[in-house]
LUMMARVO-527361 format. One record per residue (C-alpha): x, y, z; residue number from 0; residue in three letters. Coordinates in steps of 0.02 Angstrom, whole numbers, plus 50000, padded with zeros to 5 digits. Example, Ala and Ser with C-alpha at 12.3 -4.5 7.8 and 13.67 -1.06 7.14 Angstrom:
! residues 2
<u = 50615 | v = 49775 | w = 50390 | keke = 0 | vomi = ala>
<u = 50684 | v = 49947 | w = 50357 | keke = 1 | vomi = ser>
This chain:
! residues 218
<u = 48299 | v = 50636 | w = 49077 | keke = 0 | vomi = met>
<u = 48444 | v = 50501 | w = 49085 | keke = 1 | vomi = lys>
<u = 48580 | v = 50617 | w = 49053 | keke = 2 | vomi = lys>
<u = 48522 | v = 50713 | w = 49220 | keke = 3 | vomi = ile>
<u = 48505 | v = 50539 | w = 49307 | keke = 4 | vomi = ile>
<u = 48698 | v = 50483 | w = 49241 | keke = 5 | vomi = ile>
<u = 48769 | v = 50648 | w = 49268 | keke = 6 | vomi = val>
<u = 48693 | v = 50648 | w = 49453 | keke = 7 | vomi = phe>
<u = 48745 | v = 50468 | w = 49496 | keke = 8 | vomi = val>
<u = 48941 | v = 50506 | w = 49437 | keke = 9 | vomi = ile>
<u = 48920 | v = 50660 | w = 49540 | keke = 10 | vomi = gly>
<u = 48888 | v = 50537 | w = 49689 | keke = 11 | vomi = leu>
<u = 49028 | v = 50412 | w = 49663 | keke = 12 | vomi = leu>
<u = 49150 | v = 50563 | w = 49616 | keke = 13 | vomi = val>
<u = 49108 | v = 50627 | w = 49784 | keke = 14 | vomi = gln>
<u = 49133 | v = 50424 | w = 49870 | keke = 15 | vomi = gln>
<u = 49274 | v = 50390 | w = 49794 | keke = 16 | vomi = ile>
<u = 49355 | v = 50541 | w = 49817 | keke = 17 | vomi = thr>
<u = 49303 | v = 50539 | w = 50011 | keke = 18 | vomi = gln>
<u = 49380 | v = 50370 | w = 50027 | keke = 19 | vomi = ala>
<u = 49552 | v = 50411 | w = 49956 | keke = 20 | vomi = gln>
<u = 49691 | v = 50419 | w = 50056 | keke = 21 | vomi = gly>
<u = 49619 | v = 50317 | w = 50203 | keke = 22 | vomi = thr>
<u = 49766 | v = 50252 | w = 50326 | keke = 23 | vomi = thr>
<u = 49751 | v = 50072 | w = 50340 | keke = 24 | vomi = phe>
<u = 49933 | v = 50028 | w = 50420 | keke = 25 | vomi = leu>
<u = 50042 | v = 50159 | w = 50498 | keke = 26 | vomi = ser>
<u = 50179 | v = 50148 | w = 50616 | keke = 27 | vomi = asn>
<u = 50269 | v = 50302 | w = 50595 | keke = 28 | vomi = leu>
<u = 50207 | v = 50366 | w = 50775 | keke = 29 | vomi = asp>
<u = 50338 | v = 50249 | w = 50841 | keke = 30 | vomi = gln>
<u = 50519 | v = 50318 | w = 50860 | keke = 31 | vomi = pro>
<u = 50650 | v = 50253 | w = 50748 | keke = 32 | vomi = ser>
<u = 50747 | v = 50124 | w = 50844 | keke = 33 | vomi = val>
<u = 50871 | v = 50102 | w = 50701 | keke = 34 | vomi = gly>
<u = 50890 | v = 50040 | w = 50524 | keke = 35 | vomi = ser>
<u = 50909 | v = 49932 | w = 50410 | keke = 36 | vomi = ile>
<u = 51039 | v = 49931 | w = 50252 | keke = 37 | vomi = ala>
<u = 50977 | v = 49888 | w = 50085 | keke = 38 | vomi = leu>
<u = 51065 | v = 49875 | w = 49905 | keke = 39 | vomi = gly>
<u = 51092 | v = 49773 | w = 49757 | keke = 40 | vomi = ser>
<u = 51141 | v = 49636 | w = 49862 | keke = 41 | vomi = asp>
<u = 51035 | v = 49661 | w = 50000 | keke = 42 | vomi = ser>
<u = 50846 | v = 49662 | w = 49944 | keke = 43 | vomi = trp>
<u = 50721 | v = 49694 | w = 50094 | keke = 44 | vomi = leu>
<u = 50536 | v = 49661 | w = 50121 | keke = 45 | vomi = ala>
<u = 50409 | v = 49652 | w = 50245 | keke = 46 | vomi = thr>
<u = 50240 | v = 49577 | w = 50237 | keke = 47 | vomi = glu>
<u = 50049 | v = 49666 | w = 50281 | keke = 48 | vomi = phe>
<u = 49890 | v = 49572 | w = 50243 | keke = 49 | vomi = tyr>
<u = 49727 | v = 49666 | w = 50185 | keke = 50 | vomi = thr>
<u = 49566 | v = 49692 | w = 50268 | keke = 51 | vomi = gly>
<u = 49377 | v = 49627 | w = 50292 | keke = 52 | vomi = asn>
<u = 49323 | v = 49737 | w = 50125 | keke = 53 | vomi = asn>
<u = 49229 | v = 49610 | w = 50020 | keke = 54 | vomi = val>
<u = 49290 | v = 49704 | w = 49852 | keke = 55 | vomi = ala>
<u = 49455 | v = 49733 | w = 49885 | keke = 56 | vomi = gly>
<u = 49550 | v = 49889 | w = 49911 | keke = 57 | vomi = tyr>
<u = 49641 | v = 50012 | w = 49788 | keke = 58 | vomi = ser>
<u = 49818 | v = 50050 | w = 49833 | keke = 59 | vomi = leu>
<u = 49841 | v = 50239 | w = 49852 | keke = 60 | vomi = asn>
<u = 50012 | v = 50239 | w = 49903 | keke = 61 | vomi = ser>
<u = 50143 | v = 50180 | w = 50005 | keke = 62 | vomi = ile>
<u = 50255 | v = 50287 | w = 50130 | keke = 63 | vomi = gln>
<u = 50418 | v = 50231 | w = 50194 | keke = 64 | vomi = leu>
<u = 50534 | v = 50312 | w = 50339 | keke = 65 | vomi = glu>
<u = 50695 | v = 50321 | w = 50313 | keke = 66 | vomi = met>
<u = 50865 | v = 50375 | w = 50379 | keke = 67 | vomi = thr>
<u = 51022 | v = 50432 | w = 50295 | keke = 68 | vomi = gly>
<u = 51102 | v = 50343 | w = 50169 | keke = 69 | vomi = ala>
<u = 51290 | v = 50278 | w = 50189 | keke = 70 | vomi = ser>
<u = 51401 | v = 50329 | w = 50032 | keke = 71 | vomi = gly>
<u = 51343 | v = 50364 | w = 49863 | keke = 72 | vomi = ser>
<u = 51197 | v = 50226 | w = 49831 | keke = 73 | vomi = pro>
<u = 51080 | v = 50254 | w = 49675 | keke = 74 | vomi = asn>
<u = 50931 | v = 50186 | w = 49585 | keke = 75 | vomi = asp>
<u = 50835 | v = 50154 | w = 49743 | keke = 76 | vomi = phe>
<u = 50658 | v = 50043 | w = 49700 | keke = 77 | vomi = thr>
<u = 50515 | v = 50010 | w = 49791 | keke = 78 | vomi = val>
<u = 50376 | v = 49865 | w = 49733 | keke = 79 | vomi = met>
<u = 50238 | v = 49764 | w = 49779 | keke = 80 | vomi = leu>
<u = 50227 | v = 49578 | w = 49765 | keke = 81 | vomi = tyr>
<u = 50132 | v = 49433 | w = 49793 | keke = 82 | vomi = thr>
<u = 50163 | v = 49319 | w = 49947 | keke = 83 | vomi = glu>
<u = 50233 | v = 49147 | w = 49942 | keke = 84 | vomi = ala>
<u = 50246 | v = 48997 | w = 50038 | keke = 85 | vomi = gly>
<u = 50113 | v = 48946 | w = 50163 | keke = 86 | vomi = asn>
<u = 50050 | v = 49066 | w = 50304 | keke = 87 | vomi = ile>
<u = 50097 | v = 48906 | w = 50429 | keke = 88 | vomi = ser>
<u = 50261 | v = 48915 | w = 50429 | keke = 89 | vomi = ser>
<u = 50382 | v = 49036 | w = 50279 | keke = 90 | vomi = phe>
<u = 50318 | v = 49168 | w = 50166 | keke = 91 | vomi = thr>
<u = 50401 | v = 49270 | w = 50062 | keke = 92 | vomi = tyr>
<u = 50379 | v = 49374 | w = 49913 | keke = 93 | vomi = pro>
<u = 50298 | v = 49291 | w = 49763 | keke = 94 | vomi = gly>
<u = 50266 | v = 49370 | w = 49609 | keke = 95 | vomi = val>
<u = 50308 | v = 49568 | w = 49559 | keke = 96 | vomi = ser>
<u = 50151 | v = 49658 | w = 49562 | keke = 97 | vomi = leu>
<u = 50246 | v = 49830 | w = 49486 | keke = 98 | vomi = gly>
<u = 50379 | v = 49956 | w = 49534 | keke = 99 | vomi = thr>
<u = 50294 | v = 50111 | w = 49613 | keke = 100 | vomi = leu>
<u = 50336 | v = 50261 | w = 49574 | keke = 101 | vomi = asn>
<u = 50442 | v = 50402 | w = 49693 | keke = 102 | vomi = gly>
<u = 50618 | v = 50469 | w = 49743 | keke = 103 | vomi = ser>
<u = 50748 | v = 50344 | w = 49670 | keke = 104 | vomi = thr>
<u = 50874 | v = 50423 | w = 49784 | keke = 105 | vomi = asp>
<u = 50794 | v = 50433 | w = 49971 | keke = 106 | vomi = pro>
<u = 50965 | v = 50478 | w = 50034 | keke = 107 | vomi = ser>
<u = 50926 | v = 50606 | w = 50157 | keke = 108 | vomi = thr>
<u = 50820 | v = 50560 | w = 50320 | keke = 109 | vomi = ala>
<u = 50635 | v = 50586 | w = 50297 | keke = 110 | vomi = gly>
<u = 50460 | v = 50503 | w = 50219 | keke = 111 | vomi = ile>
<u = 50464 | v = 50456 | w = 50050 | keke = 112 | vomi = phe>
<u = 50293 | v = 50431 | w = 49953 | keke = 113 | vomi = thr>
<u = 50275 | v = 50296 | w = 49810 | keke = 114 | vomi = tyr>
<u = 50114 | v = 50280 | w = 49704 | keke = 115 | vomi = thr>
<u = 50069 | v = 50136 | w = 49585 | keke = 116 | vomi = pro>
<u = 50101 | v = 50174 | w = 49403 | keke = 117 | vomi = thr>
<u = 49921 | v = 50098 | w = 49361 | keke = 118 | vomi = ala>
<u = 49755 | v = 50050 | w = 49458 | keke = 119 | vomi = asn>
<u = 49825 | v = 49919 | w = 49574 | keke = 120 | vomi = leu>
<u = 49700 | v = 49802 | w = 49645 | keke = 121 | vomi = thr>
<u = 49738 | v = 49706 | w = 49814 | keke = 122 | vomi = leu>
<u = 49628 | v = 49566 | w = 49861 | keke = 123 | vomi = leu>
<u = 49531 | v = 49563 | w = 50057 | keke = 124 | vomi = arg>
<u = 49617 | v = 49449 | w = 50182 | keke = 125 | vomi = his>
<u = 49781 | v = 49428 | w = 50062 | keke = 126 | vomi = thr>
<u = 49974 | v = 49439 | w = 50113 | keke = 127 | vomi = gly>
<u = 50084 | v = 49557 | w = 49992 | keke = 128 | vomi = tyr>
<u = 50261 | v = 49619 | w = 50030 | keke = 129 | vomi = phe>
<u = 50324 | v = 49777 | w = 50008 | keke = 130 | vomi = ile>
<u = 50505 | v = 49755 | w = 49926 | keke = 131 | vomi = val>
<u = 50644 | v = 49866 | w = 49926 | keke = 132 | vomi = leu>
<u = 50820 | v = 49859 | w = 49823 | keke = 133 | vomi = thr>
<u = 50941 | v = 49979 | w = 49755 | keke = 134 | vomi = ala>
<u = 51086 | v = 49979 | w = 49592 | keke = 135 | vomi = gly>
<u = 51235 | v = 49970 | w = 49720 | keke = 136 | vomi = thr>
<u = 51299 | v = 49854 | w = 49802 | keke = 137 | vomi = ala>
<u = 51308 | v = 49884 | w = 50003 | keke = 138 | vomi = val>
<u = 51495 | v = 49880 | w = 49995 | keke = 139 | vomi = ala>
<u = 51470 | v = 50044 | w = 49890 | keke = 140 | vomi = asp>
<u = 51347 | v = 50124 | w = 49967 | keke = 141 | vomi = gly>
<u = 51169 | v = 50081 | w = 50030 | keke = 142 | vomi = tyr>
<u = 51014 | v = 50167 | w = 50091 | keke = 143 | vomi = tyr>
<u = 50928 | v = 50141 | w = 50263 | keke = 144 | vomi = glu>
<u = 50756 | v = 50084 | w = 50300 | keke = 145 | vomi = trp>
<u = 50706 | v = 50171 | w = 50481 | keke = 146 | vomi = ser>
<u = 50641 | v = 50028 | w = 50591 | keke = 147 | vomi = phe>
<u = 50537 | v = 50033 | w = 50768 | keke = 148 | vomi = glu>
<u = 50544 | v = 49939 | w = 50929 | keke = 149 | vomi = gly>
<u = 50431 | v = 49801 | w = 50888 | keke = 150 | vomi = arg>
<u = 50270 | v = 49902 | w = 50936 | keke = 151 | vomi = tyr>
<u = 50085 | v = 49855 | w = 50820 | keke = 152 | vomi = pro>
<u = 50042 | v = 49953 | w = 50678 | keke = 153 | vomi = tyr>
<u = 49904 | v = 50063 | w = 50691 | keke = 154 | vomi = asn>
<u = 49793 | v = 49983 | w = 50585 | keke = 155 | vomi = ser>
<u = 49583 | v = 49959 | w = 50547 | keke = 156 | vomi = asn>
<u = 49481 | v = 49865 | w = 50424 | keke = 157 | vomi = asn>
<u = 49558 | v = 49703 | w = 50480 | keke = 158 | vomi = gly>
<u = 49733 | v = 49744 | w = 50415 | keke = 159 | vomi = trp>
<u = 49884 | v = 49681 | w = 50470 | keke = 160 | vomi = ile>
<u = 50071 | v = 49719 | w = 50482 | keke = 161 | vomi = gly>
<u = 50195 | v = 49575 | w = 50540 | keke = 162 | vomi = met>
<u = 50335 | v = 49637 | w = 50650 | keke = 163 | vomi = leu>
<u = 50496 | v = 49557 | w = 50524 | keke = 164 | vomi = asp>
<u = 50589 | v = 49598 | w = 50391 | keke = 165 | vomi = ala>
<u = 50665 | v = 49481 | w = 50267 | keke = 166 | vomi = glu>
<u = 50826 | v = 49483 | w = 50163 | keke = 167 | vomi = gln>
<u = 50877 | v = 49421 | w = 49985 | keke = 168 | vomi = ser>
<u = 51062 | v = 49432 | w = 49893 | keke = 169 | vomi = ser>
<u = 50958 | v = 49425 | w = 49725 | keke = 170 | vomi = asp>
<u = 50752 | v = 49441 | w = 49759 | keke = 171 | vomi = gly>
<u = 50764 | v = 49274 | w = 49721 | keke = 172 | vomi = leu>
<u = 50793 | v = 49179 | w = 49888 | keke = 173 | vomi = ser>
<u = 50737 | v = 49239 | w = 50028 | keke = 174 | vomi = trp>
<u = 50775 | v = 49232 | w = 50232 | keke = 175 | vomi = ser>
<u = 50700 | v = 49289 | w = 50386 | keke = 176 | vomi = phe>
<u = 50812 | v = 49461 | w = 50425 | keke = 177 | vomi = tyr>
<u = 50765 | v = 49553 | w = 50571 | keke = 178 | vomi = his>
<u = 50606 | v = 49543 | w = 50708 | keke = 179 | vomi = ala>
<u = 50566 | v = 49735 | w = 50692 | keke = 180 | vomi = tyr>
<u = 50433 | v = 49838 | w = 50631 | keke = 181 | vomi = gly>
<u = 50479 | v = 49932 | w = 50458 | keke = 182 | vomi = ala>
<u = 50432 | v = 50101 | w = 50466 | keke = 183 | vomi = gln>
<u = 50308 | v = 50138 | w = 50325 | keke = 184 | vomi = tyr>
<u = 50116 | v = 50173 | w = 50298 | keke = 185 | vomi = val>
<u = 49980 | v = 50104 | w = 50185 | keke = 186 | vomi = ile>
<u = 49841 | v = 50219 | w = 50098 | keke = 187 | vomi = asn>
<u = 49713 | v = 50132 | w = 50004 | keke = 188 | vomi = ala>
<u = 49529 | v = 50156 | w = 49946 | keke = 189 | vomi = thr>
<u = 49401 | v = 50017 | w = 50009 | keke = 190 | vomi = ala>
<u = 49334 | v = 49986 | w = 49844 | keke = 191 | vomi = ile>
<u = 49135 | v = 49962 | w = 49839 | keke = 192 | vomi = pro>
<u = 49037 | v = 49814 | w = 49815 | keke = 193 | vomi = glu>
<u = 48929 | v = 49784 | w = 49661 | keke = 194 | vomi = pro>
<u = 48767 | v = 49779 | w = 49762 | keke = 195 | vomi = ser>
<u = 48819 | v = 49947 | w = 49850 | keke = 196 | vomi = ser>
<u = 48833 | v = 50032 | w = 49668 | keke = 197 | vomi = leu>
<u = 48674 | v = 49952 | w = 49603 | keke = 198 | vomi = cys>
<u = 48587 | v = 50014 | w = 49741 | keke = 199 | vomi = leu>
<u = 48671 | v = 50187 | w = 49740 | keke = 200 | vomi = leu>
<u = 48589 | v = 50194 | w = 49536 | keke = 201 | vomi = leu>
<u = 48420 | v = 50125 | w = 49580 | keke = 202 | vomi = leu>
<u = 48398 | v = 50263 | w = 49718 | keke = 203 | vomi = gly>
<u = 48485 | v = 50398 | w = 49617 | keke = 204 | vomi = ser>
<u = 48353 | v = 50354 | w = 49490 | keke = 205 | vomi = gly>
<u = 48196 | v = 50354 | w = 49591 | keke = 206 | vomi = gly>
<u = 48237 | v = 50519 | w = 49680 | keke = 207 | vomi = leu>
<u = 48257 | v = 50606 | w = 49522 | keke = 208 | vomi = ile>
<u = 48103 | v = 50515 | w = 49440 | keke = 209 | vomi = tyr>
<u = 48003 | v = 50571 | w = 49571 | keke = 210 | vomi = ala>
<u = 48062 | v = 50758 | w = 49586 | keke = 211 | vomi = arg>
<u = 48030 | v = 50776 | w = 49392 | keke = 212 | vomi = arg>
<u = 47840 | v = 50686 | w = 49410 | keke = 213 | vomi = asn>
<u = 47805 | v = 50805 | w = 49571 | keke = 214 | vomi = arg>
<u = 47866 | v = 50967 | w = 49464 | keke = 215 | vomi = arg>
<u = 47747 | v = 50884 | w = 49314 | keke = 216 | vomi = ile>
<u = 47590 | v = 50876 | w = 49435 | keke = 217 | vomi = ser>
């Protein structure tokens, strides 16, 4: 009996999570590119976003970046996710790195490139984070180019916000405002179910199986 309940509940949870995977919470790829921003080891780039309303937060699935053709022969392209530092009422900037994402280290051709976390990465609700890009070569020796659009709002749901600006750093430590347009990207994540919802699911599933079992016995 217990094994049946466990298998049934796990099946429901897997189905619920599978349906939620790949939800797009922010995107502006439907807007035409109006230019690009050069990046390299001496020109780090960052753009900020804020997560939405889900109480338990979100599990990051992927970040997709729209890149234009690279110039020269850059290498070691790196995508990271950072916490927010600073004061939201004034200037915010990347704080602590939460990790490097997996994906192409050489997005030198124009297109959309996907980057995923190396391990489960939970984003808190109503919290600011930065997408941070850099590379292994100085801009003078070749650079990658991140596409941007003409300052149209990001398509969003569940209260997520994409900030329409970019910040730059020569070393990844000291940041300054750089560009007043929207860098082009997509964020896909899974809304984490609230603990209370999981408890109700467990109780409801167990009760349903128990009632069916008693009906068969009687």
